[in-house]
BALOBA-1460 file (C-alpha; in Angstrom, 3 decimals):
// residues 307
<rec num="1" residu="m" x="13.134" y="-67.766" z="0.693"/>
<rec num="2" residu="r" x="13.549" y="-68.325" z="4.448"/>
<rec num="3" residu="q" x="10.544" y="-67.085" z="6.442"/>
<rec num="4" residu="v" x="11.402" y="-64.744" z="9.321"/>
<rec num="5" residu="d" x="9.370" y="-64.587" z="12.499"/>
<rec num="6" residu="l" x="9.006" y="-60.838" z="13.127"/>
<rec num="7" residu="a" x="7.927" y="-61.520" z="16.705"/>
<rec num="8" residu="s" x="11.445" y="-62.763" z="17.436"/>
<rec num="9" residu="i" x="13.142" y="-59.666" z="15.979"/>
<rec num="10" residu="d" x="13.860" y="-56.430" z="17.827"/>
<rec num="11" residu="l" x="13.018" y="-53.832" z="15.189"/>
<rec num="12" residu="n" x="14.264" y="-51.076" z="17.512"/>
<rec num="13" residu="l" x="17.770" y="-52.216" z="16.579"/>
<rec num="14" residu="l" x="17.172" y="-50.777" z="13.109"/>
<rec num="15" residu="k" x="17.080" y="-47.329" z="14.703"/>
<rec num="16" residu="l" x="20.622" y="-47.937" z="15.962"/>
<rec num="17" residu="f" x="21.762" y="-49.012" z="12.499"/>
<rec num="18" residu="d" x="20.227" y="-45.868" z="10.950"/>
<rec num="19" residu="a" x="22.029" y="-43.717" z="13.530"/>
<rec num="20" residu="l" x="25.327" y="-45.526" z="12.837"/>
<rec num="21" residu="v" x="24.930" y="-44.829" z="9.127"/>
<rec num="22" residu="r" x="24.538" y="-41.122" z="9.877"/>
<rec num="23" residu="v" x="27.191" y="-40.529" z="12.592"/>
<rec num="24" residu="r" x="29.617" y="-43.460" z="12.053"/>
<rec num="25" residu="s" x="30.204" y="-43.776" z="15.792"/>
<rec num="26" residu="v" x="28.782" y="-46.295" z="18.248"/>
<rec num="27" residu="t" x="29.062" y="-43.813" z="21.110"/>
<rec num="28" residu="q" x="27.388" y="-40.960" z="19.197"/>
<rec num="29" residu="a" x="24.696" y="-43.264" z="17.803"/>
<rec num="30" residu="g" x="23.951" y="-44.406" z="21.332"/>
<rec num="31" residu="l" x="23.645" y="-40.802" z="22.536"/>
<rec num="32" residu="l" x="21.134" y="-40.067" z="19.773"/>
<rec num="33" residu="l" x="19.007" y="-42.937" z="21.081"/>
<rec num="34" residu="g" x="19.556" y="-42.269" z="24.784"/>
<rec num="35" residu="l" x="21.887" y="-45.259" z="25.252"/>
<rec num="36" residu="s" x="25.163" y="-45.435" z="27.137"/>
<rec num="37" residu="q" x="28.265" y="-46.537" z="25.232"/>
<rec num="38" residu="p" x="28.180" y="-50.081" z="26.705"/>
<rec num="39" residu="a" x="24.464" y="-50.412" z="25.964"/>
<rec num="40" residu="a" x="25.014" y="-49.205" z="22.387"/>
<rec num="41" residu="s" x="27.834" y="-51.717" z="21.924"/>
<rec num="42" residu="r" x="25.654" y="-54.560" z="23.185"/>
<rec num="43" residu="a" x="22.822" y="-53.425" z="20.880"/>
<rec num="44" residu="l" x="25.244" y="-53.424" z="17.914"/>
<rec num="45" residu="g" x="26.195" y="-57.001" z="18.765"/>
<rec num="46" residu="r" x="22.535" y="-58.069" z="18.713"/>
<rec num="47" residu="l" x="22.007" y="-56.149" z="15.450"/>
<rec num="48" residu="r" x="24.907" y="-58.004" z="13.809"/>
<rec num="49" residu="v" x="23.448" y="-61.352" z="14.862"/>
<rec num="50" residu="m" x="19.976" y="-60.353" z="13.685"/>
<rec num="51" residu="l" x="21.174" y="-59.274" z="10.213"/>
<rec num="52" residu="g" x="23.969" y="-61.835" z="9.875"/>
<rec num="53" residu="d" x="26.652" y="-59.280" z="9.032"/>
<rec num="54" residu="r" x="29.172" y="-57.019" z="10.830"/>
<rec num="55" residu="l" x="27.486" y="-54.007" z="9.115"/>
<rec num="56" residu="v" x="30.182" y="-51.538" z="10.255"/>
<rec num="57" residu="v" x="33.940" y="-52.005" z="10.588"/>
<rec num="58" residu="r" x="36.738" y="-49.728" z="11.669"/>
<rec num="59" residu="g" x="38.520" y="-47.825" z="8.898"/>
<rec num="60" residu="k" x="41.031" y="-45.008" z="8.596"/>
<rec num="61" residu="l" x="38.377" y="-42.342" z="9.088"/>
<rec num="62" residu="g" x="36.276" y="-44.175" z="11.669"/>
<rec num="63" residu="l" x="33.505" y="-46.705" z="11.137"/>
<rec num="64" residu="e" x="32.792" y="-47.770" z="7.574"/>
<rec num="65" residu="l" x="29.814" y="-49.717" z="6.219"/>
<rec num="66" residu="t" x="30.282" y="-53.231" z="4.924"/>
<rec num="67" residu="t" x="28.875" y="-54.135" z="1.531"/>
<rec num="68" residu="r" x="25.697" y="-55.426" z="3.181"/>
<rec num="69" residu="g" x="25.592" y="-52.348" z="5.381"/>
<rec num="70" residu="e" x="25.683" y="-50.142" z="2.279"/>
<rec num="71" residu="m" x="22.839" y="-52.182" z="0.738"/>
<rec num="72" residu="l" x="20.690" y="-51.875" z="3.845"/>
<rec num="73" residu="a" x="21.259" y="-48.172" z="4.588"/>
<rec num="74" residu="g" x="18.654" y="-46.842" z="2.139"/>
<rec num="75" residu="p" x="15.901" y="-49.417" z="2.772"/>
<rec num="76" residu="v" x="16.226" y="-49.087" z="6.561"/>
<rec num="77" residu="a" x="16.031" y="-45.274" z="6.377"/>
<rec num="78" residu="r" x="12.877" y="-45.493" z="4.223"/>
<rec num="79" residu="l" x="11.349" y="-48.129" z="6.515"/>
<rec num="80" residu="l" x="11.834" y="-45.924" z="9.570"/>
<rec num="81" residu="e" x="10.433" y="-42.878" z="7.756"/>
<rec num="82" residu="d" x="7.363" y="-44.887" z="6.702"/>
<rec num="83" residu="a" x="6.926" y="-46.027" z="10.304"/>
<rec num="84" residu="r" x="7.073" y="-42.394" z="11.509"/>
<rec num="85" residu="s" x="4.427" y="-41.368" z="8.983"/>
<rec num="86" residu="i" x="2.165" y="-44.204" z="10.139"/>
<rec num="87" residu="v" x="2.259" y="-43.268" z="13.809"/>
<rec num="88" residu="s" x="2.422" y="-39.479" z="13.349"/>
<rec num="89" residu="p" x="-0.915" y="-37.603" z="13.417"/>
<rec num="90" residu="a" x="-2.298" y="-36.926" z="9.959"/>
<rec num="91" residu="v" x="-2.022" y="-33.270" z="8.994"/>
<rec num="92" residu="f" x="-4.638" y="-31.742" z="6.702"/>
<rec num="93" residu="d" x="-3.635" y="-28.645" z="4.756"/>
<rec num="94" residu="p" x="-6.575" y="-27.136" z="2.826"/>
<rec num="95" residu="a" x="-4.211" y="-25.243" z="0.531"/>
<rec num="96" residu="t" x="-2.756" y="-28.484" z="-0.870"/>
<rec num="97" residu="a" x="-5.750" y="-30.805" z="-0.389"/>
<rec num="98" residu="t" x="-7.135" y="-32.568" z="-3.447"/>
<rec num="99" residu="g" x="-10.155" y="-34.768" z="-4.055"/>
<rec num="100" residu="r" x="-13.893" y="-34.352" z="-3.845"/>
<rec num="101" residu="i" x="-16.351" y="-33.810" z="-1.020"/>
<rec num="102" residu="t" x="-19.792" y="-35.244" z="-1.736"/>
<rec num="103" residu="i" x="-22.856" y="-33.882" z="0.039"/>
<rec num="104" residu="a" x="-26.404" y="-35.190" z="-0.311"/>
<rec num="105" residu="a" x="-28.954" y="-32.394" z="-0.020"/>
<rec num="106" residu="h" x="-32.262" y="-31.387" z="-1.537"/>
<rec num="107" residu="d" x="-32.430" y="-28.265" z="-3.631"/>
<rec num="108" residu="h" x="-33.334" y="-25.756" z="-0.900"/>
<rec num="109" residu="l" x="-30.422" y="-26.697" z="1.366"/>
<rec num="110" residu="s" x="-28.061" y="-26.821" z="-1.608"/>
<rec num="111" residu="l" x="-29.096" y="-23.239" z="-2.363"/>
<rec num="112" residu="m" x="-28.566" y="-22.259" z="1.269"/>
<rec num="113" residu="v" x="-24.996" y="-23.463" z="1.648"/>
<rec num="114" residu="g" x="-23.669" y="-24.300" z="-1.812"/>
<rec num="115" residu="a" x="-22.478" y="-20.851" z="-2.889"/>
<rec num="116" residu="g" x="-20.913" y="-20.016" z="0.458"/>
<rec num="117" residu="l" x="-19.180" y="-23.382" z="0.729"/>
<rec num="118" residu="i" x="-17.686" y="-23.365" z="-2.767"/>
<rec num="119" residu="a" x="-16.488" y="-19.780" z="-2.210"/>
<rec num="120" residu="r" x="-14.576" y="-21.001" z="0.842"/>
<rec num="121" residu="f" x="-13.148" y="-23.876" z="-1.182"/>
<rec num="122" residu="e" x="-11.952" y="-21.427" z="-3.849"/>
<rec num="123" residu="r" x="-10.195" y="-19.260" z="-1.273"/>
<rec num="124" residu="q" x="-8.787" y="-21.903" z="1.062"/>
<rec num="125" residu="a" x="-8.798" y="-25.251" z="-0.757"/>
<rec num="126" residu="p" x="-8.670" y="-24.498" z="-4.503"/>
<rec num="127" residu="a" x="-7.911" y="-28.094" z="-5.548"/>
<rec num="128" residu="l" x="-10.791" y="-29.555" z="-3.523"/>
<rec num="129" residu="s" x="-14.065" y="-29.964" z="-5.428"/>
<rec num="130" residu="l" x="-17.652" y="-30.113" z="-4.217"/>
<rec num="131" residu="h" x="-20.278" y="-32.519" z="-5.514"/>
<rec num="132" residu="i" x="-23.970" y="-32.301" z="-4.578"/>
<rec num="133" residu="a" x="-25.301" y="-35.831" z="-4.922"/>
<rec num="134" residu="q" x="-28.708" y="-36.859" z="-6.192"/>
<rec num="135" residu="p" x="-30.865" y="-37.033" z="-3.034"/>
<rec num="136" residu="m" x="-32.421" y="-40.319" z="-2.017"/>
<rec num="137" residu="g" x="-35.276" y="-39.972" z="0.463"/>
<rec num="138" residu="d" x="-33.858" y="-38.511" z="3.656"/>
<rec num="139" residu="n" x="-30.307" y="-39.432" z="2.492"/>
<rec num="140" residu="v" x="-29.549" y="-41.436" z="5.639"/>
<rec num="141" residu="r" x="-28.851" y="-44.593" z="3.663"/>
<rec num="142" residu="l" x="-26.384" y="-42.756" z="1.426"/>
<rec num="143" residu="v" x="-24.382" y="-41.721" z="4.501"/>
<rec num="144" residu="e" x="-24.566" y="-45.212" z="6.027"/>
<rec num="145" residu="e" x="-23.324" y="-46.852" z="2.836"/>
<rec num="146" residu="g" x="-20.477" y="-44.362" z="2.362"/>
<rec num="147" residu="a" x="-21.873" y="-43.051" z="-0.932"/>
<rec num="148" residu="v" x="-21.627" y="-39.473" z="0.401"/>
<rec num="149" residu="d" x="-19.469" y="-37.716" z="2.987"/>
<rec num="150" residu="l" x="-22.280" y="-35.651" z="4.493"/>
<rec num="151" residu="a" x="-26.014" y="-35.175" z="4.203"/>
<rec num="152" residu="l" x="-28.074" y="-32.081" z="4.958"/>
<rec num="153" residu="g" x="-31.709" y="-32.181" z="5.996"/>
<rec num="154" residu="i" x="-34.175" y="-32.508" z="8.837"/>
<rec num="155" residu="f" x="-33.745" y="-35.914" z="10.408"/>
<rec num="156" residu="d" x="-35.675" y="-37.930" z="12.946"/>
<rec num="157" residu="a" x="-34.108" y="-40.945" z="14.663"/>
<rec num="158" residu="l" x="-30.699" y="-41.899" z="13.275"/>
<rec num="159" residu="p" x="-28.673" y="-45.124" z="13.381"/>
<rec num="160" residu="g" x="-26.061" y="-45.234" z="16.134"/>
<rec num="161" residu="s" x="-23.229" y="-45.051" z="13.583"/>
<rec num="162" residu="l" x="-24.216" y="-41.543" z="12.469"/>
<rec num="163" residu="h" x="-23.444" y="-38.167" z="14.023"/>
<rec num="164" residu="r" x="-25.683" y="-35.110" z="13.774"/>
<rec num="165" residu="r" x="-25.104" y="-31.375" z="14.226"/>
<rec num="166" residu="v" x="-28.015" y="-28.942" z="13.956"/>
<rec num="167" residu="l" x="-26.966" y="-26.006" z="11.768"/>
<rec num="168" residu="y" x="-29.634" y="-23.419" z="12.553"/>
<rec num="169" residu="e" x="-33.263" y="-22.943" z="13.535"/>
<rec num="170" residu="d" x="-35.849" y="-21.747" z="11.058"/>
<rec num="171" residu="k" x="-39.588" y="-21.297" z="10.639"/>
<rec num="172" residu="l" x="-42.136" y="-21.522" z="7.827"/>
<rec num="173" residu="v" x="-43.340" y="-18.407" z="6.022"/>
<rec num="174" residu="c" x="-45.281" y="-17.635" z="2.834"/>
<rec num="175" residu="l" x="-44.302" y="-16.228" z="-0.539"/>
<rec num="176" residu="v" x="-46.630" y="-14.460" z="-2.978"/>
<rec num="177" residu="r" x="-45.853" y="-12.512" z="-6.116"/>
<rec num="178" residu="s" x="-45.139" y="-8.830" z="-5.949"/>
<rec num="179" residu="g" x="-48.457" y="-7.072" z="-6.553"/>
<rec num="180" residu="h" x="-50.539" y="-9.857" z="-5.014"/>
<rec num="181" residu="r" x="-53.392" y="-8.473" z="-2.870"/>
<rec num="182" residu="a" x="-52.059" y="-10.313" z="0.170"/>
<rec num="183" residu="a" x="-48.707" y="-8.540" z="-0.238"/>
<rec num="184" residu="a" x="-50.349" y="-5.312" z="0.932"/>
<rec num="185" residu="v" x="-52.726" y="-6.566" z="3.626"/>
<rec num="186" residu="g" x="-51.002" y="-9.701" z="4.915"/>
<rec num="187" residu="l" x="-52.569" y="-13.088" z="5.548"/>
<rec num="188" residu="d" x="-54.927" y="-14.365" z="8.196"/>
<rec num="189" residu="l" x="-55.804" y="-18.035" z="8.429"/>
<rec num="190" residu="k" x="-59.134" y="-17.633" z="6.580"/>
<rec num="191" residu="h" x="-57.498" y="-15.829" z="3.667"/>
<rec num="192" residu="y" x="-54.584" y="-18.280" z="3.654"/>
<rec num="193" residu="l" x="-56.915" y="-21.265" z="3.333"/>
<rec num="194" residu="a" x="-58.893" y="-19.572" z="0.567"/>
<rec num="195" residu="l" x="-55.873" y="-19.201" z="-1.698"/>
<rec num="196" residu="r" x="-54.602" y="-21.717" z="-4.230"/>
<rec num="197" residu="h" x="-51.422" y="-23.318" z="-2.940"/>
<rec num="198" residu="i" x="-48.259" y="-24.804" z="-4.324"/>
<rec num="199" residu="a" x="-47.102" y="-27.608" z="-2.039"/>
<rec num="200" residu="v" x="-43.526" y="-28.852" z="-2.069"/>
<rec num="201" residu="t" x="-43.203" y="-32.512" z="-1.181"/>
<rec num="202" residu="i" x="-39.465" y="-33.067" z="-1.015"/>
<rec num="203" residu="s" x="-39.619" y="-36.847" z="-0.966"/>
<rec num="204" residu="g" x="-42.217" y="-36.868" z="-3.734"/>
<rec num="205" residu="v" x="-44.749" y="-38.748" z="-1.596"/>
<rec num="206" residu="g" x="-46.989" y="-38.036" z="1.354"/>
<rec num="207" residu="e" x="-48.373" y="-34.804" z="2.758"/>
<rec num="208" residu="s" x="-46.365" y="-31.721" z="3.603"/>
<rec num="209" residu="a" x="-45.912" y="-30.577" z="7.206"/>
<rec num="210" residu="v" x="-48.463" y="-27.809" z="6.628"/>
<rec num="211" residu="d" x="-51.143" y="-30.228" z="5.446"/>
<rec num="212" residu="t" x="-50.457" y="-32.485" z="8.417"/>
<rec num="213" residu="a" x="-50.833" y="-29.551" z="10.838"/>
<rec num="214" residu="l" x="-54.041" y="-28.381" z="9.182"/>
<rec num="215" residu="s" x="-55.605" y="-31.841" z="9.259"/>
<rec num="216" residu="k" x="-54.994" y="-32.042" z="13.025"/>
<rec num="217" residu="n" x="-57.253" y="-28.968" z="13.331"/>
<rec num="218" residu="a" x="-59.854" y="-30.352" z="10.913"/>
<rec num="219" residu="l" x="-58.780" y="-27.831" z="8.278"/>
<rec num="220" residu="d" x="-57.498" y="-28.163" z="4.755"/>
<rec num="221" residu="r" x="-56.293" y="-25.993" z="1.901"/>
<rec num="222" residu="h" x="-56.623" y="-26.180" z="-1.845"/>
<rec num="223" residu="v" x="-53.351" y="-27.526" z="-3.196"/>
<rec num="224" residu="a" x="-53.446" y="-26.627" z="-6.866"/>
<rec num="225" residu="l" x="-49.951" y="-27.923" z="-7.613"/>
<rec num="226" residu="r" x="-47.456" y="-30.282" z="-6.002"/>
<rec num="227" residu="v" x="-43.791" y="-30.118" z="-6.953"/>
<rec num="228" residu="p" x="-40.643" y="-31.755" z="-5.515"/>
<rec num="229" residu="h" x="-38.509" y="-28.582" z="-5.576"/>
<rec num="230" residu="f" x="-38.845" y="-25.248" z="-3.791"/>
<rec num="231" residu="l" x="-37.135" y="-23.346" z="-6.596"/>
<rec num="232" residu="a" x="-39.673" y="-24.575" z="-9.144"/>
<rec num="233" residu="g" x="-42.490" y="-23.626" z="-6.768"/>
<rec num="234" residu="a" x="-41.089" y="-20.118" z="-6.286"/>
<rec num="235" residu="m" x="-40.800" y="-19.536" z="-10.031"/>
<rec num="236" residu="m" x="-44.436" y="-20.534" z="-10.489"/>
<rec num="237" residu="v" x="-45.604" y="-18.336" z="-7.614"/>
<rec num="238" residu="a" x="-43.853" y="-15.347" z="-9.214"/>
<rec num="239" residu="d" x="-46.074" y="-15.802" z="-12.285"/>
<rec num="240" residu="s" x="-49.406" y="-16.552" z="-10.573"/>
<rec num="241" residu="d" x="-51.703" y="-15.712" z="-7.680"/>
<rec num="242" residu="m" x="-50.795" y="-18.897" z="-5.830"/>
<rec num="243" residu="v" x="-48.983" y="-18.977" z="-2.502"/>
<rec num="244" residu="l" x="-45.995" y="-21.052" z="-1.441"/>
<rec num="245" residu="t" x="-45.146" y="-21.997" z="2.145"/>
<rec num="246" residu="l" x="-41.447" y="-22.600" z="2.763"/>
<rec num="247" residu="p" x="-38.585" y="-22.060" z="5.249"/>
<rec num="248" residu="s" x="-37.921" y="-18.384" z="5.954"/>
<rec num="249" residu="r" x="-34.203" y="-18.497" z="5.184"/>
<rec num="250" residu="l" x="-34.892" y="-19.819" z="1.720"/>
<rec num="251" residu="a" x="-37.807" y="-17.402" z="1.292"/>
<rec num="252" residu="r" x="-35.539" y="-14.411" z="1.971"/>
<rec num="253" residu="l" x="-33.000" y="-15.674" z="-0.541"/>
<rec num="254" residu="l" x="-35.647" y="-16.130" z="-3.243"/>
<rec num="255" residu="a" x="-37.391" y="-12.831" z="-2.505"/>
<rec num="256" residu="d" x="-34.070" y="-11.045" z="-3.067"/>
<rec num="257" residu="r" x="-33.822" y="-12.509" z="-6.569"/>
<rec num="258" residu="l" x="-37.415" y="-12.842" z="-7.781"/>
<rec num="259" residu="p" x="-40.448" y="-10.495" z="-7.713"/>
<rec num="260" residu="l" x="-41.757" y="-12.114" z="-4.534"/>
<rec num="261" residu="v" x="-42.996" y="-10.841" z="-1.159"/>
<rec num="262" residu="l" x="-42.458" y="-12.665" z="2.124"/>
<rec num="263" residu="l" x="-45.445" y="-12.935" z="4.528"/>
<rec num="264" residu="e" x="-45.945" y="-14.467" z="7.953"/>
<rec num="265" residu="l" x="-47.619" y="-17.878" z="8.015"/>
<rec num="266" residu="p" x="-50.927" y="-17.545" z="9.951"/>
<rec num="267" residu="l" x="-50.532" y="-21.017" z="11.443"/>
<rec num="268" residu="q" x="-48.648" y="-22.267" z="14.467"/>
<rec num="269" residu="m" x="-45.926" y="-24.654" z="13.350"/>
<rec num="270" residu="p" x="-42.966" y="-26.187" z="15.233"/>
<rec num="271" residu="p" x="-39.536" y="-24.713" z="14.398"/>
<rec num="272" residu="l" x="-37.361" y="-26.327" z="11.758"/>
<rec num="273" residu="s" x="-33.886" y="-27.592" z="12.637"/>
<rec num="274" residu="p" x="-31.824" y="-28.348" z="9.512"/>
<rec num="275" residu="a" x="-28.785" y="-30.456" z="10.379"/>
<rec num="276" residu="m" x="-25.805" y="-32.170" z="8.836"/>
<rec num="277" residu="i" x="-25.118" y="-35.833" z="9.468"/>
<rec num="278" residu="w" x="-21.986" y="-37.919" z="8.912"/>
<rec num="279" residu="h" x="-20.724" y="-41.425" z="9.596"/>
<rec num="280" residu="e" x="-18.532" y="-42.419" z="12.522"/>
<rec num="281" residu="r" x="-15.795" y="-43.460" z="10.076"/>
<rec num="282" residu="f" x="-15.289" y="-39.781" z="9.165"/>
<rec num="283" residu="h" x="-15.789" y="-38.324" z="12.633"/>
<rec num="284" residu="s" x="-12.082" y="-37.730" z="13.380"/>
<rec num="285" residu="d" x="-10.886" y="-37.317" z="9.805"/>
<rec num="286" residu="q" x="-9.172" y="-33.916" z="9.556"/>
<rec num="287" residu="a" x="-10.408" y="-33.155" z="6.037"/>
<rec num="288" residu="h" x="-14.010" y="-33.936" z="6.927"/>
<rec num="289" residu="t" x="-13.730" y="-32.034" z="10.197"/>
<rec num="290" residu="w" x="-12.537" y="-29.004" z="8.227"/>
<rec num="291" residu="v" x="-15.426" y="-29.251" z="5.758"/>
<rec num="292" residu="r" x="-17.971" y="-29.548" z="8.574"/>
<rec num="293" residu="q" x="-16.539" y="-26.431" z="10.208"/>
<rec num="294" residu="q" x="-16.822" y="-24.574" z="6.903"/>
<rec num="295" residu="l" x="-20.515" y="-25.453" z="6.770"/>
<rec num="296" residu="v" x="-20.996" y="-24.163" z="10.307"/>
<rec num="297" residu="d" x="-19.190" y="-20.946" z="9.391"/>
<rec num="298" residu="v" x="-21.245" y="-20.475" z="6.207"/>
<rec num="299" residu="v" x="-24.426" y="-20.701" z="8.265"/>
<rec num="300" residu="a" x="-23.051" y="-18.331" z="10.930"/>
<rec num="301" residu="t" x="-22.315" y="-15.655" z="8.333"/>
<rec num="302" residu="s" x="-25.517" y="-16.063" z="6.314"/>
<rec num="303" residu="g" x="-27.898" y="-14.307" z="8.669"/>
<rec num="304" residu="s" x="-29.631" y="-17.402" z="10.005"/>
<rec num="305" residu="t" x="-30.062" y="-18.019" z="13.699"/>
<rec num="306" residu="p" x="-27.398" y="-20.617" z="14.608"/>
<rec num="307" residu="a" x="-28.457" y="-23.629" z="16.608"/>
């Protein structure tokens, strides 16, 4: 098969051929393309040389396609339509979108946004599914490698290829069981330190932020139990006299569902800034942009203070 050098071919001439197929007039085809009649005639001459065939000939009812013209009409129309779809902006319609959005998040942030996000999917994008991935450390590597579309968490320095948007600001508070003595009188620092604590270490290693803050003031607390999940810690607090320190937004959610009482933490701690992160490759993708906006909207309607 003879190789053709595309650089030597004027593919714009195919637009003239497509117009000729539709209107069967050189003059009218030229008008569709913004060409004068002489310019359209010259373009038809070049098209005939390029394709090695007359393509259209005069008949009783005007221009008629040659046999090769008939063969080329369909493929040229499809080629031009494919070209239009390539250069046209992608349009995302949630109502017809399919596929799966994968988010890496630890249990507390999954609880915070999962229900609200899937409710929005059900209403606006019923064929789109949500998958909460198994977390891996701070989840940054999962986003970098493309294993997930988004990650939720509290992040320090990020690689230059990742974007971040803070979702809301939060603070640490305490949870005790309903009926606990502290539920009636509150907590001061002395009483707080005297209690038995459940500490949640999300990564499974190292000290919690509370322990780090206490050690800076030469203080410590009695951590009776360490767990990797806030939900497990809350369930155990509900059945004991231990205390759990956790983000206030999560504490309010759990206190609404379990026999727990929320108390102020008698310790100065910096605010928390949960965020979502995503890779540059998805930054302008319409589907991902839509999902990120849904997360922002879920937070805005959940009662948290937006960032």
